[in-house]
N, CA and C atoms as an extended XYZ file, in Angstrom:
354
Properties=species:S:1:pos:R:3:atomname:S:1:resname:S:1:resid:I:1 pbc="F F F"
N       -76.706       -5.040       -1.929 N   MET     1
C       -76.709       -5.070       -0.491 CA  MET     1
C       -76.369       -6.480       -0.043 C   MET     1
N       -75.522       -6.593        0.964 N   GLY     2
C       -75.106       -7.888        1.473 CA  GLY     2
C       -76.120       -8.484        2.433 C   GLY     2
N       -75.775       -9.617        2.967 N   VAL     3
C       -76.627      -10.308        3.926 CA  VAL     3
C       -76.372       -9.720        5.302 C   VAL     3
N       -77.455       -9.460        6.036 N   LEU     4
C       -77.326       -8.892        7.375 CA  LEU     4
C       -77.192       -9.994        8.405 C   LEU     4
N       -76.404       -9.750        9.406 N   GLY     5
C       -76.288      -10.685       10.513 CA  GLY     5
C       -77.385      -10.435       11.528 C   GLY     5
N       -77.464      -11.250       12.572 N   PRO     6
C       -78.485      -11.082       13.597 CA  PRO     6
C       -78.458       -9.690       14.206 C   PRO     6
N       -79.625       -9.114       14.366 N   SER     7
C       -79.854       -7.821       15.008 CA  SER     7
C       -79.123       -6.656       14.354 C   SER     7
N       -78.857       -6.729       13.055 N   GLU     8
C       -78.273       -5.603       12.342 CA  GLU     8
C       -79.366       -4.879       11.572 C   GLU     8
N       -79.181       -3.599       11.374 N   SER     9
C       -80.140       -2.857       10.573 CA  SER     9
C       -79.388       -2.056        9.531 C   SER     9
N       -80.074       -1.768        8.452 N   VAL    10
C       -79.467       -1.026        7.351 CA  VAL    10
C       -80.405        0.099        6.980 C   VAL    10
N       -79.885        1.290        6.865 N   SER    11
C       -80.680        2.395        6.381 CA  SER    11
C       -80.281        2.605        4.924 C   SER    11
N       -81.258        2.537        4.052 N   ALA    12
C       -80.972        2.674        2.632 CA  ALA    12
C       -81.944        3.670        2.028 C   ALA    12
N       -81.642        4.158        0.859 N   THR    13
C       -82.544        5.076        0.187 CA  THR    13
C       -83.886        4.402        0.018 C   THR    13
N       -84.915        5.029        0.545 N   GLY    14
C       -86.255        4.491        0.387 CA  GLY    14
C       -86.707        3.558        1.484 C   GLY    14
N       -85.903        3.218        2.469 N   GLY    15
C       -86.439        2.322        3.483 CA  GLY    15
C       -85.462        1.884        4.544 C   GLY    15
N       -85.995        1.143        5.461 N   LEU    16
C       -85.227        0.610        6.574 CA  LEU    16
C       -85.525       -0.865        6.671 C   LEU    16
N       -84.507       -1.644        6.779 N   VAL    17
C       -84.696       -3.072        6.995 CA  VAL    17
C       -84.249       -3.357        8.413 C   VAL    17
N       -85.111       -3.937        9.170 N   GLU    18
C       -84.808       -4.237       10.563 CA  GLU    18
C       -84.868       -5.740       10.751 C   GLU    18
N       -83.784       -6.318       11.176 N   LEU    19
C       -83.747       -7.751       11.412 CA  LEU    19
C       -83.644       -7.965       12.911 C   LEU    19
N       -84.624       -8.599       13.480 N   ALA    20
C       -84.617       -8.846       14.915 CA  ALA    20
C       -84.336      -10.327       15.143 C   ALA    20
N       -83.181      -10.644       15.688 N   HIS    21
C       -82.795      -12.043       15.835 CA  HIS    21
C       -83.232      -12.630       17.167 C   HIS    21
N       -83.042      -11.920       18.225 N   SER    22
C       -83.396      -12.454       19.534 CA  SER    22
C       -84.104      -11.379       20.340 C   SER    22
N       -84.785      -11.802       21.375 N   ARG    23
C       -85.505      -10.847       22.229 CA  ARG    23
C       -84.541       -9.800       22.781 C   ARG    23
N       -83.380      -10.224       23.182 N   ARG    24
C       -82.391       -9.300       23.739 CA  ARG    24
C       -81.977       -8.240       22.726 C   ARG    24
N       -81.751       -8.650       21.500 N   ALA    25
C       -81.383       -7.704       20.447 CA  ALA    25
C       -82.526       -6.748       20.162 C   ALA    25
N       -83.750       -7.261       20.165 N   ARG    26
C       -84.913       -6.398       19.902 CA  ARG    26
C       -85.043       -5.325       20.969 C   ARG    26
N       -84.865       -5.716       22.218 N   VAL    27
C       -85.004       -4.755       23.309 CA  VAL    27
C       -83.997       -3.624       23.144 C   VAL    27
N       -82.771       -3.966       22.767 N   ARG    28
C       -81.726       -2.962       22.578 CA  ARG    28
C       -82.054       -1.994       21.465 C   ARG    28
N       -82.658       -2.490       20.403 N   GLN    29
C       -82.884       -1.651       19.228 CA  GLN    29
C       -84.281       -1.055       19.160 C   GLN    29
N       -85.185       -1.486       20.041 N   ASP    30
C       -86.572       -1.037       19.974 CA  ASP    30
C       -86.732        0.472       19.868 C   ASP    30
N       -86.203        1.186       20.828 N   ALA    31
C       -86.406        2.631       20.862 CA  ALA    31
C       -85.824        3.302       19.624 C   ALA    31
N       -84.661        2.870       19.207 N   HIS    32
C       -84.011        3.502       18.054 CA  HIS    32
C       -84.797        3.298       16.759 C   HIS    32
N       -85.185        2.080       16.427 N   TRP    33
C       -85.834        1.864       15.135 CA  TRP    33
C       -87.211        2.504       15.082 C   TRP    33
N       -87.918        2.554       16.202 N   ARG    34
C       -89.234        3.222       16.191 CA  ARG    34
C       -89.081        4.715       15.931 C   ARG    34
N       -88.082        5.331       16.544 N   ARG    35
C       -87.842        6.762       16.300 CA  ARG    35
C       -87.487        7.002       14.841 C   ARG    35
N       -86.663        6.145       14.266 N   VAL    36
C       -86.246        6.295       12.870 CA  VAL    36
C       -87.445        6.155       11.937 C   VAL    36
N       -88.266        5.131       12.159 N   VAL    37
C       -89.442        4.919       11.306 CA  VAL    37
C       -90.390        6.101       11.419 C   VAL    37
N       -90.692        6.504       12.636 N   ARG    38
C       -91.632        7.620       12.830 CA  ARG    38
C       -91.116        8.896       12.168 C   ARG    38
N       -89.848        9.193       12.338 N   ALA    39
C       -89.280       10.419       11.787 CA  ALA    39
C       -89.265       10.420       10.257 C   ALA    39
N       -89.131        9.259        9.646 N   ASN    40
C       -88.997        9.208        8.197 CA  ASN    40
C       -90.273        8.863        7.441 C   ASN    40
N       -91.248        8.274        8.100 N   MET    41
C       -92.507        7.931        7.434 CA  MET    41
C       -93.506        9.082        7.491 C   MET    41
N       -93.397        9.913        8.506 N   CYS    42
C       -94.363       10.996        8.698 CA  CYS    42
C       -93.785       12.334        8.254 C   CYS    42
N       -94.669       13.178        7.739 N   GLY    43
C       -94.288       14.542        7.404 CA  GLY    43
C       -94.656       15.471        8.546 C   GLY    43
N       -94.677       16.775        8.286 N   ALA    44
C       -95.004       17.760        9.317 CA  ALA    44
C       -96.473       17.701        9.727 C   ALA    44
N       -97.331       17.282        8.815 N   THR    45
C       -98.758       17.110        9.107 CA  THR    45
C       -99.128       15.661        8.762 C   THR    45
N      -100.296       15.175        9.232 N   PRO    46
C      -100.643       13.780        8.952 CA  PRO    46
C      -100.656       13.395        7.473 C   PRO    46
N      -100.979       14.331        6.590 N   LEU    47
C      -101.047       14.002        5.166 CA  LEU    47
C       -99.807       14.418        4.379 C   LEU    47
N       -98.864       15.084        5.042 N   ALA    48
C       -97.630       15.500        4.366 CA  ALA    48
C       -96.722       14.298        4.144 C   ALA    48
N       -96.074       14.279        3.026 N   ARG    49
C       -95.201       13.162        2.673 CA  ARG    49
C       -93.954       13.142        3.547 C   ARG    49
N       -93.585       11.959        3.997 N   GLY    50
C       -92.346       11.776        4.745 CA  GLY    50
C       -91.210       11.482        3.780 C   GLY    50
N       -90.015       11.259        4.306 N   ARG    51
C       -88.858       10.957        3.454 CA  ARG    51
C       -88.989        9.602        2.783 C   ARG    51
N       -89.618        8.632        3.475 N   TRP    52
C       -89.755        7.285        2.944 CA  TRP    52
C       -91.200        7.012        2.571 C   TRP    52
N       -91.424        6.240        1.524 N   ARG    53
C       -92.783        5.869        1.091 CA  ARG    53
C       -93.088        4.400        1.358 C   ARG    53
N       -92.047        3.571        1.434 N   HIS    54
C       -92.269        2.137        1.650 CA  HIS    54
C       -91.088        1.548        2.402 C   HIS    54
N       -91.373        0.761        3.435 N   ILE    55
C       -90.328        0.065        4.175 CA  ILE    55
C       -90.750       -1.383        4.385 C   ILE    55
N       -89.796       -2.209        4.729 N   ALA    56
C       -90.056       -3.601        5.071 CA  ALA    56
C       -89.726       -3.793        6.544 C   ALA    56
N       -90.658       -4.365        7.286 N   LEU    57
C       -90.420       -4.741        8.678 CA  LEU    57
C       -90.227       -6.251        8.675 C   LEU    57
N       -89.053       -6.702        9.105 N   ILE    58
C       -88.727       -8.120        9.045 CA  ILE    58
C       -88.445       -8.621       10.448 C   ILE    58
N       -89.165       -9.668       10.845 N   ALA    59
C       -88.989      -10.252       12.170 CA  ALA    59
C       -88.762      -11.748       12.034 C   ALA    59
N       -88.308      -12.348       13.112 N   GLU    60
C       -88.050      -13.788       13.092 CA  GLU    60
C       -89.341      -14.576       12.880 C   GLU    60
N       -90.423      -14.159       13.543 N   THR    61
C       -91.722      -14.828       13.385 CA  THR    61
C       -92.804      -13.782       13.156 C   THR    61
N       -93.948      -14.236       12.664 N   GLY    62
C       -95.081      -13.334       12.487 CA  GLY    62
C       -95.556      -12.760       13.804 C   GLY    62
N       -95.518      -13.576       14.848 N   ALA    63
C       -95.934      -13.102       16.177 CA  ALA    63
C       -95.005      -12.010       16.681 C   ALA    63
N       -93.693      -12.149       16.434 N   ASP    64
C       -92.748      -11.098       16.824 CA  ASP    64
C       -93.058       -9.797       16.100 C   ASP    64
N       -93.319       -9.885       14.819 N   ALA    65
C       -93.637       -8.684       14.043 CA  ALA    65
C       -94.878       -8.004       14.608 C   ALA    65
N       -95.907       -8.789       14.838 N   ARG    66
C       -97.171       -8.243       15.330 CA  ARG    66
C       -97.038       -7.695       16.745 C   ARG    66
N       -96.475       -8.481       17.651 N   ASP    67
C       -96.437       -8.097       19.057 CA  ASP    67
C       -95.395       -7.037       19.386 C   ASP    67
N       -94.238       -7.116       18.751 N   VAL    68
C       -93.139       -6.215       19.100 CA  VAL    68
C       -93.073       -5.000       18.179 C   VAL    68
N       -93.120       -5.227       16.877 N   MET    69
C       -92.948       -4.117       15.940 CA  MET    69
C       -94.226       -3.314       15.740 C   MET    69
N       -95.345       -3.985       15.505 N   VAL    70
C       -96.606       -3.291       15.253 CA  VAL    70
C       -97.218       -2.813       16.559 C   VAL    70
N       -97.283       -3.673       17.550 N   GLY    71
C       -97.877       -3.318       18.836 CA  GLY    71
C       -99.346       -3.629       18.866 C   GLY    71
N       -99.975       -3.316       19.988 N   ASP    72
C      -101.384       -3.674       20.169 CA  ASP    72
C      -102.337       -2.492       20.072 C   ASP    72
N      -101.832       -1.287       19.919 N   GLY    73
C      -102.685       -0.120       19.751 CA  GLY    73
C      -103.263        0.441       21.029 C   GLY    73
N      -102.908       -0.141       22.181 N   LYS    74
C      -103.412        0.393       23.449 CA  LYS    74
C      -102.759        1.741       23.719 C   LYS    74
N      -103.445        2.553       24.498 N   ALA    75
C      -102.916        3.870       24.840 CA  ALA    75
C      -101.612        3.720       25.606 C   ALA    75
N      -100.686        4.625       25.372 N   VAL    76
C       -99.390        4.566       26.040 CA  VAL    76
C       -99.557        4.678       27.552 C   VAL    76
N      -100.601        5.357       28.008 N   SER    77
C      -100.823        5.511       29.448 CA  SER    77
C      -101.245        4.194       30.105 C   SER    77
N      -101.681        3.217       29.318 N   ASP    78
C      -102.066        1.911       29.839 CA  ASP    78
C      -100.794        1.152       30.206 C   ASP    78
N      -100.658        0.714       31.485 N   PRO    79
C       -99.429        0.030       31.889 CA  PRO    79
C       -99.183       -1.284       31.149 C   PRO    79
N      -100.221       -1.875       30.564 N   ARG    80
C      -100.060       -3.119       29.815 CA  ARG    80
C       -99.772       -2.865       28.336 C   ARG    80
N       -99.726       -1.617       27.959 N   ALA    81
C       -99.538       -1.280       26.547 CA  ALA    81
C       -98.166       -1.707       26.062 C   ALA    81
N       -98.104       -2.114       24.820 N   GLY    82
C       -96.832       -2.442       24.189 CA  GLY    82
C       -96.133       -1.160       23.775 C   GLY    82
N       -95.118       -1.308       22.965 N   SER    83
C       -94.386       -0.118       22.526 CA  SER    83
C       -94.097       -0.190       21.034 C   SER    83
N       -95.019       -0.761       20.279 N   GLY    84
C       -94.854       -0.870       18.837 CA  GLY    84
C       -95.186        0.426       18.124 C   GLY    84
N       -95.180        0.358       16.800 N   LEU    85
C       -95.440        1.544       15.987 CA  LEU    85
C       -96.816        2.148       16.238 C   LEU    85
N       -97.798        1.334       16.586 N   LEU    86
C       -99.133        1.883       16.855 CA  LEU    86
C       -99.148        2.743       18.120 C   LEU    86
N       -98.229        2.511       19.031 N   GLN    87
C       -98.186        3.308       20.261 CA  GLN    87
C       -97.352        4.577       20.131 C   GLN    87
N       -96.358        4.592       19.291 N   VAL    88
C       -95.431        5.736       19.278 CA  VAL    88
C       -95.887        6.881       18.384 C   VAL    88
N       -96.908        6.672       17.585 N   HIS    89
C       -97.404        7.740       16.723 CA  HIS    89
C       -98.564        8.469       17.384 C   HIS    89
N       -98.597        9.796       17.296 N   PRO    90
C       -99.772       10.529       17.774 CA  PRO    90
C      -101.011       10.077       16.993 C   PRO    90
N      -102.170       10.277       17.564 N   LYS    91
C      -103.422        9.763       16.997 CA  LYS    91
C      -103.589       10.078       15.509 C   LYS    91
N      -103.348       11.301       15.095 N   HIS    92
C      -103.594       11.699       13.704 CA  HIS    92
C      -102.517       11.198       12.736 C   HIS    92
N      -101.371       10.772       13.265 N   PHE    93
C      -100.283       10.249       12.433 CA  PHE    93
C      -100.250        8.725       12.450 C   PHE    93
N      -101.056        8.097       13.281 N   ARG    94
C      -101.008        6.651       13.509 CA  ARG    94
C      -101.358        5.864       12.249 C   ARG    94
N      -100.550        4.861       11.913 N   PRO    95
C      -100.857        4.033       10.748 CA  PRO    95
C      -102.019        3.089       11.026 C   PRO    95
N      -102.623        2.588        9.967 N   THR    96
C      -103.683        1.592       10.069 CA  THR    96
C      -103.041        0.227        9.856 C   THR    96
N      -103.320       -0.696       10.773 N   TYR    97
C      -102.757       -2.043       10.667 CA  TYR    97
C      -103.746       -2.941        9.939 C   TYR    97
N      -103.291       -3.565        8.865 N   GLU    98
C      -104.105       -4.495        8.086 CA  GLU    98
C      -103.466       -5.879        8.186 C   GLU    98
N      -103.863       -6.674        9.211 N   PRO    99
C      -103.193       -7.958        9.435 CA  PRO    99
C      -103.317       -8.933        8.271 C   PRO    99
N      -104.443       -8.936        7.571 N   SER   100
C      -104.618       -9.881        6.464 CA  SER   100
C      -103.682       -9.566        5.293 C   SER   100
N      -103.301       -8.298        5.159 N   LYS   101
C      -102.374       -7.892        4.096 CA  LYS   101
C      -100.939       -7.773        4.608 C   LYS   101
N      -100.772       -7.996        5.904 N   ARG   102
C       -99.471       -7.875        6.569 CA  ARG   102
C       -98.814       -6.541        6.251 C   ARG   102
N       -99.540       -5.455        6.552 N   ARG   103
C       -98.963       -4.137        6.304 CA  ARG   103
C       -99.568       -3.071        7.208 C   ARG   103
N       -98.811       -1.999        7.340 N   LEU   104
C       -99.244       -0.778        8.018 CA  LEU   104
C       -99.330        0.298        6.947 C   LEU   104
N      -100.384        1.101        6.999 N   THR   105
C      -100.530        2.197        6.036 CA  THR   105
C      -100.742        3.499        6.808 C   THR   105
N       -99.880        4.471        6.567 N   TRP   106
C       -99.972        5.767        7.222 CA  TRP   106
C      -100.987        6.651        6.492 C   TRP   106
N      -101.522        7.672        7.174 N   PRO   107
C      -102.495        8.571        6.532 CA  PRO   107
C      -101.953        9.255        5.271 C   PRO   107
N      -100.629        9.432        5.175 N   ASN   108
C      -100.039       10.081        3.999 CA  ASN   108
C       -99.777        9.106        2.858 C   ASN   108
N      -100.165        7.835        3.023 N   GLY   109
C      -100.008        6.846        1.970 CA  GLY   109
C       -98.761        5.983        2.067 C   GLY   109
N       -97.868        6.290        3.004 N   ALA   110
C       -96.659        5.479        3.195 CA  ALA   110
C       -97.055        4.099        3.697 C   ALA   110
N       -96.274        3.078        3.319 N   VAL   111
C       -96.619        1.701        3.636 CA  VAL   111
C       -95.432        0.961        4.237 C   VAL   111
N       -95.711        0.134        5.239 N   ALA   112
C       -94.708       -0.789        5.796 CA  ALA   112
C       -95.219       -2.196        5.570 C   ALA   112
N       -94.482       -2.970        4.790 N   SER   113
C       -94.841       -4.369        4.548 CA  SER   113
C       -94.156       -5.214        5.610 C   SER   113
N       -94.889       -6.206        6.131 N   ILE   114
C       -94.392       -7.033        7.228 CA  ILE   114
C       -94.025       -8.414        6.705 C   ILE   114
N       -92.793       -8.837        7.005 N   TYR   115
C       -92.288      -10.133        6.579 CA  TYR   115
C       -91.717      -10.869        7.788 C   TYR   115
N       -91.673      -12.198        7.695 N   ASN   116
C       -91.019      -12.960        8.753 CA  ASN   116
C       -90.149      -14.043        8.144 C   ASN   116
N       -89.264      -14.582        8.969 N   GLY   117
C       -88.321      -15.573        8.490 CA  GLY   117
C       -88.879      -16.979        8.373 C   GLY   117
N       -90.073      -17.199        8.826 N   ASN   118
C       -90.654      -18.550        8.761 CA  ASN   118
C       -91.204      -18.850        7.399 C   ASN   118
């Protein structure tokens, strides 16, 4: 696999690599990458296996990964809520965020490891 340029994403067997270069690029790709992750990490039921078992979430900074990609876990009905992965999954499909391990773990065992460019 080659080197990705700013705000490019690659779908590969077993995972998705998302590179967010600038706020503007993230805003453009936000809705798309969340739909892709949700559709491929989750199965038909919370414990059913999805197509992917492990992905890497890569952001420019740790704060970007946490604030934009992971989200804050507030209810979507809350006007201050973010739109990260914790918000887009229904309650029973929602991953558990482990900040000390820099990862999200879904109920079916799928894992997203969080990396940053710093």
